[in-house]
C-alpha positions, -999 to +999 in steps of 0.1 A: +019+135-087+056+126-096+047+126-134+044+169-135+082+170-121+094+143-148+075+161-174+087+194-166+124+185-161+122+166-196+108+196-212+135+217-199+162+196-209+146+193-244+148+228-248+184+231-240+195+204-261+176+217-288+198+256-287+228+253-309+261+256-290+269+289-305+238+304-289+248+295-256+261+322-231+299+316-232+316+327-202+356+327-198+385+339-209+384+333-244+346+348-250+360+381-258+378+358-285+351+339-296+329+375-303+358+386-323+358+358-344+319+356-347+320+391-355+347+385-382+329+355-398+291+379-399+313+409-415+333+382-440+295+367-446+282+405-452+309+414-477+303+383-501+269+386-497+276+425-516+302+412-539+276+386-552+249+415-553+272+435-570+279+407-596+247+403-602+235+443-609+266+444-631+252+410-653+221+425-654+231+463-668+251+442-692+225+424-704+201+454-706+229+471-730+235+444-752+198+438-755+198+476-762+223+472-790+205+446-807+172+467-811+197+496-822+211+476-848+176+462-856+159+493-858 
């Protein structure tokens, strides 16, 4: 009978340890600052992804224009 509570405790602890530190709830005076920093980091990542997407789009458009020029020269 002692095995069941020990197993439940083991499962609960392993679940708690598997959670990343950032996913745990922050309490205290600096939680607002951490939330602001996290939001800023997220926004920065979104801006970087958008910039990369714009760059790839421009690269694709440039390749299309270049291909059209080649076709026009050969015709």
